[in-house]
N, C-alpha and C positions, 0 to 999 in steps of 0.2 A: 799659207796656214790660216785657219779660221778658229782662233782660240776662244774658249769660254772660261771666264773666271768665276769661281763659286765662293759665295760668302754664307757662312752659317752663324746665326746669332741666337744665343740662348740655349737652355738645357735640352728641350725636346728636339729642337732643330739639329743639335749635334748628335743626338741619338739616331735620328733619321740619317744624318750624314755619315755616321759610322757604318751603318748597313750599306748605304749607297756606295761608299768607297770600297767596302768589302766585295761587292759585286764586281766592281771594276778590277780590283786586284785579282779576283778569281779568273776573270777573262784573260788578264795578262798572263797568269800562270798556266792557263790551258792552251794559249795560242801556240799552234804548231805541234801540239802533243799528239803523236800518232795513236796513242792508246785511248783517247777520249772521243766523244761524239764529234764528228767532223763539223757539225753546225756550230759547235763551241770553239773548236780549234781554228776554224776558218770563218770567223764572225764578220769580217769585212768592215769593221768599224775603225775609224781613225781615232786611236786613243790619245794622240797628241793634242786633240781638241781640249781635253780636260787635264792632261798631264804635261809636265815640263821636265826637261833633262837638266842635270846639274852635276856638280862635282864637290866632294868634301875637301877640306884642307889637306887631307892625306892623298888626294888624287883619285878617290874612288868615285866612279860614275854613279849617278843617282837618277831615279825616275819617280817623281813625286807629284801628288795632286796640286793643281794650280788653285789653291784654297786658302781662304782666311777664315779661321774659326774663332769666335768670340764667346767667352763664357765667364762665369764666376771664377775668382781666385780659389783654388782648391778643388776645381771641378775635373781635373785631369787624372785623378786617381794616382796610379803608380807611374804614369808617363810624365816625363820632363816636358816643360814648355818649349824646349829645343828639339823635341821629337826624339827619335832613337838612332838616327844615322850620324848625327854630329855630336862629338864628345865635348859638349860644353855644359857648364852649369849656369842656371838662370841667375841673372843679376838681381841683387837685393834692391828694393826700392830705396832711393836716396832719402836721407832724413830731411825734414823741413828746415830750411836755412835759418829762419827767424826764431826757432825754438831754442831756448837757453837751458831748459830744465833737463832732467834725466830722461833717457830713452830706454824703453823696455821692448824686447822683441819676443813675440809669441810664436812658437813653432809647434806644429802638430807632428805626431809621429808619422814617419813615412808609410804610405799605403802599400802593402805588399802585393806583388804580382799574383794573380790567381793561377790556377793550373793551366788554363788555356794560354796565357801570356808566357808562362814559364816554358811550356812546350814549344811555342814559337821561337823563343830565345835559344832553347837547346837544339832545335832543328837547324837553326842558322849556324850554330857552332860545330855541327857535325862535319867531319871530314869524310872523304871517300872510304867506303867500307866494302868488305868482301861480299860475294853473293850469299854465302851461308849466313853471315851476320845480318844481311838485309832481310832474309826470310824470317829470322828470329825477330828482327825489329818490326816487321810487318805485323806479326802476331801480337807483339806487345803494343803496337800502335792501335790496333783494333780495340784492345781492352782499355787503353788510355783514352781513346776517343769517346767511349761511353762515359768515362769519368768526367771528361771535359764537358760533355753535354749536360750531365747532372750538375756540374759546377756552375755553368752559365744559367741554367734554368732556375737555380736557387740562390745565386749569389751576385748577380749583376747590380752594381751600385752606380757606376760611372759609365759613360759611353765608351771610354777607353778600355773598359774591361773586356769588350768583345771586338776591339779593332785589330785587324791583322795588317794594317797599312803603315808604311813609313811616311812621316810628314817632314816637310822642310821647316827649319827653325823659324822662318817668318810666318808660318801658318797658324801657330797656336798662340792666341792672345788672351791673357787673363786680366780682368778688370781689377785694378787695385781698390781696396776698401769694400769689395763685395765678396762675401763668403756665401757658400751655398745654403741659403735660407729662403726657400721659395715662398714660405708663408708670409714673410715680411715684404718681399720684393714682388708684390702681387697686383700692382696697378700702375697705370701710366705715369702718375706723378712721382712714383718712387725712383724711376730712372731718368727723370727729366733733365738733371744736370750732370749725369754721369759722364756723358761724352765730352763735356767741356772741362771736367775736373782734371787737374794735374797733367795737362797736355795729353790725356788719353786719346782724345779725338785725333790729335795730330799724329800720334803713334799708330793708331789704326789706319789712318789715311796713308801714312808712309808705307805701311806693310802692303796695303792694296796696290799702291803705286809701284811697288817692287814687282808685283806679278803682272800688272797691266803694261808697264813700260817695256818689259822684255818680249811682249807679244809682237808678232809681225803684223797681224790684222785681227784685233779682238772683235769677235762677233757680238758679245754682250756679256751681261753679268747674271748668273743664276743665283738668286738671293733667297735664302731660307731663314725665316725668323719665327721663333716661338713668341707669339704675340699675346700670350695669356697673362702677362704681367709687365714688370718694369722694363724688360728687354725690348718691348715695343717702342718705347720712346728713345732708347739707345739706338735702335735700328732706324728710326725716323731721322734723327740727327745725322747718322752716318749716311743715309740715303740722300739727304739734302746736300751733304758735302760731295757725294758722288755726282749728283745732278749738276752741281756748280763746276766741278772739275772735268767731268767727262760728259759733256752736253749731248753728244751724238751717240753715246753708247746705250743701247736699250737694256732695260732691266726687267727680267721675268721674276716676279716676287711670289713666293709661296709663304702664306701665313699658316703656321701649323700649331696644332694643339693636341695634347694627350687627353684621353677620357677623364682623367683626374682633375683637369682644369675646369670641367663643366659642373662641378659639384655646386648645387644650390644651397643657400643658407636660410635658416629661419629668421636671421637678422635682416630686417628690412633695409637698414642703411647699407649693409654689406652687399645686398642684392642690387641696390641702386648704384652703388660704386662699381659693381661688375658690369652693369648695363651701360653705364657711362664710359667705362674703360673700353668696352667693345666698340661703341660708337666712335669715340675719339681716336682710338687706335686704328680702326679701319679707314676713317676719313683722312688721317694724316699719312698713313703708309701708302694709300692709293694715290696720293698726290705726287709721289716721287718714283713711279714706275710706269711702264707701258702696258703691262698686263699683270693683274693680281689674281691669285688662285687660293681661296680659303680651303684648307685641308684639315680634317679632323672631326670625327663623329663623337657624340657624347657616349655612345655605347657601341663601339666597334665590334666587340665580341658577339653581340646579339643582333647585328645588322645583317641585311641581305648580302652585303659584301663578304661576309664571313661564312657563307654557305658551306664551303669545304675547308674551313679553318676552325681552329680551337684557340681563340685569342683570349688571353687573360687581360682584361682592361686595366687591372691594377699594376701591370708590368709594362713600363715604357719600352723595355727591351722587346716585348712582343708587338705592341701596337706600331712602333716605329719601323719595324721590319716590313709591315704591309705597305705603309706609305712610301718607304724607300723604294720598294719594288715598283710602285707606280711611277715615281719620279725617274727611276732608271729608264723605264719604258719610254717616257715622254722625252727623254734626252736623245733618243736614237736618231730622229730625223736630222738634227743638226750635227751629228757625228758620222753620218754616211757621206761618202764621197759624192760630190755633185757631178753628175755625168752629162754629157752632151745629148742632144735629141736622138742621135743615132746609136748611142752606146747603151749597154744594158749590163746588169750584174745578176749573177745567180744567187747571191747571198742577201741582197736587199734592194728596195726600190722606194721611191717617194721621199728622197732627200729634200730637206728645206734648210735654208740658212736661218739663223736665230731671228733676225729682224723680220724676215718674210713670214715666219710662223706667227710672231706676235702681231704683225700688221694684219694678217689674214683674219685673226680672231678678234682684234680690237678696233680695226680701222676701216678696211676696204669695204666689206659688205655690211658691216653693222658697227655703229659707234657705241661700243660697250667694252669696257676694260676689265670686267669681272668675269672670269671663266669658272666653269664647274669641272671638277675632276671626277671621272668615272673609271672604274677598273674591274677586272675579273681575274682572279688567280686561285687555282690554275684556270686558264681559259679552256672552254670545252672543245671537243673534237669538231673539226670543220666537216660537216656532212651536207652536201648540197640540198637534198630534199628538205632538211630541217635547219638550213643555215640561218634563217631569220631568227631562230631562237638564240643563236650565237650573240647577236646584238642585244637581245633582251637580257642576257646575263651580265652586261655591264651595269654595275651598281654605283651610286654616288658615294664619294668619300668627302664631299663638301656638305657641311651642315645647313639646316634651315632652308631647304629648297623644296619646290613642288615636284614630287616624284610622278613618273608616268605622264608628264605634261608634253604635249606635242606642239612644238613651236615651229611653224613653217618658215620662219625667218632665221632659224638657228644656223650657226656656222660651226663646223666640227673639224678637229684634227684627230684622226684615229690611228693608233699604232698597234699592230699585231705582230708578235714575233715568237718563233718557236712553235707555231701551231702544228697540231697533229691531225692526220686523217685517220679514218677507221683502220684498224690493224696496227696502230701505233707508228705509222709511217710519217716521216717529217714532211709537212706540206711545203711545196715549192712556193716561191714568191708569186709566180703567175697563178697558181692554184688559189692562193689567198685572195688575190685581186679578183679573180673570177667569182669566187664564193661571195665576197662582200658586194660586188656589183649585182649578183643574183639576189642577195638578201634585200637590197634596197628596191630592186624591181618588184619583188614579191610583197614588200611591206606596204601597209596602208598609209604610212607616213614616211616622208624622207626630208632631211634638212635642206635648207636652201643651198648649202654647199658643204661637201665633206672631202677633206684631203686624206688619203690613205697612205700610210708608210708601213711597209711590210719587210720583215727580215726572217731568215731561217733560224737565226741564233736564239735559243730560249734563254730564260733567266737562269744563270747558274746558282746553285744553292751551296754556299761555302759552309765549312764546319761551324763557325760561330752563329749561323742562322738559327733562330729558336725553333723548338719543336711545336709548331702550330698547325701542321697539316692533319686533316682528318684521316682516319684509317683507310678511306676509299681512294686515297691519292697514291698512285704508283710511283716507281722510281724515276720515271721520265715526266711526271706530272699528269699522266693519263688518269682518268676517272674510272676506277674499277667497279664492275658490276657485283663482284664478290670479294669484298675486302679481306675475308678470312676471319679467323677467330680473335685475332689481336685487335682490340678496340682502342688501344692507347694512341696518343698523338704521335705523329711522325715528324722527324727533323732531317737534318742534312745527312745522317747516316743511312736513311732509308729513301730519301728523295734527293736526286742529284741535280735535277733541273726541272723547270716547269714552263709550259707555254703561257704567254701573257697577252693581255689586251688592255690598253688604257686609252682614255679619250679626254681631250679638252674640248669643251663646247661653250660657245657664247649663246645663251638662251635666256628667255624671260622667266625660266624656272627659278632663277636666282633672286627674283623679286622679293620673296619673304625675308631673305637674308638682308637685303638692302633696306627694305621698308622698316624692319625691326630696329635697325641702327638709326635711321632717320627719326622715327617716332620717339625712341628713347632719348635721343639727344634733345629734341624739342621739349618733350614732356618733363624730363628730370633736370635739364640744364639751361634751357632758354626761356621758357614760359615764365610769366610774372609769378614770383613766389615758388619757383621750381625747387624741389627738395634737395637737388644736387648742385645748386648754384654756388654755394659756398665751397663745396668740395672742389669744383672746377677752378675756382679762384685760387685755392691752395695748390692746385696743379699748375698754376701759372697762366690760365686762359682768361682773356678778357672777352666781353660780350661780342665785340666785332669779329674776333677770330672764330668764336663759336657759330655766329651767323654765317660766316664764310664756309665753314664745314657743313652746316645745314644745307646751304645752297648747293654745295658740291654733291652731297648725297642725294638731294632732290633731283639734280640733273641726271644722275645715274638712273634713278627710278623712272624719270620722264623719258629717257632714251629707250627704255624697254617697254614702257606703257605710256604712250603719248596722251592717252585720254584720262589718266589718273589725275586727281587733284592733290598736288603736293605744295600748295601755297602755304606760306608761313603763317602760323597762328600765334606768334610770340606776343602779340598785343592783346 
């Protein structure tokens, strides 16, 4: 077994995670279903890589994500921190032993389940029914599904509001003393001591240990963190603990942000604080992983990546769905079965183990640990005469990069799954391989190395997926030439699956992202009389540590641009 453990830290990271696990749950539900698309029912993925088997105290077998989710206390909405499979009540925090005065307890009213969650619960409670009552139920379900879509589009507050997945009691961890107030928990310094307080770090480490120690052979840790505020420093402390305890376990780190976190202020001090947070957060996080992938655009809804989407940037429920789809695609190579040189599979090809993927992008061909994420959804039809345009449809989901830059030293890992040919035929694995080979042959530019992973299984679109598809997207994700008179956005009731393409690339196009963080750290934090010097002291940073971070960022820039002058000018 080649298990992967997933960690999600912070609000937006858990929104992305909720969609990600919904995709997996949908694949599990469709597996072996004779009435569904055979590419979905016979996906050829090893779900045990991300999931674990277990048993409740009542002896009921369970199959749950190998996941640790960390967030504010009160961020789970109507869900118990013990999940939904195990009938236990969360323990109350123990009182402080040295306090002799009166103790008051503040309780909020329970958050009620929305229509979607109530429908899930009712569905699980249903017993076998007759054929006639099934027909009647199907008619009622269609009406209720429309109500559910409206409910989710207008009422999602927590990531659990649209989660259709059962979680293990060890998976959901709420930080004591932190309630969901993102405006106050908005910089690196705010989370600096959270990990060490009240044994919380030990409790998080113990939960992760539970999942890792039951693995036969853990491939690595897929770590997703909302690094827009104080959770960045919580993640750094946790990653340092992981690096100390699991020295040889590689970490793939996604730093994610919602469009709302990019809001600029007219307040100069606040902007300097944000710039320093970005620099410090990235420098510290990157020191505890093998590959780091910044994810999140300031305006996703108006970007090239949303050409066939209608994303509302003000809704984390919308934006997180796009990023989750890309992360799902990127997870496919290390979930495919590794076949021998003489073996082949009709459902997928291009399997890579976790460490080999990270080493290929960060180590072997190029010493660069920062990767760019590109994606296209839905992916266009594969047509050989115009297949080069398929590659051009991949658009960046990583901010602050040089677009349309051709780097002859770039290294890429490209994943295409569920691709369609003209006539809406599902493209075979060999067809995808031939088309991409032809695309690079025709192209005026080709990377130094590109590894292709291909699969016939498309991305399933489960019911809680938001209505973000344009009217020209068909029910299998095909792009329609005549979308019809209905111009409203489409969701899971109209689109059942989509072809996807996603790519990780090590490229000098990421230089602006790195240079901005290096420049801001030096300008506002290190130079004599720096405006943010006192702020960084309040965050707990001494000059020596800041200079170490500056050197680390400078070495990243130098690795991609050996001729640039990144010498320190702190004097």
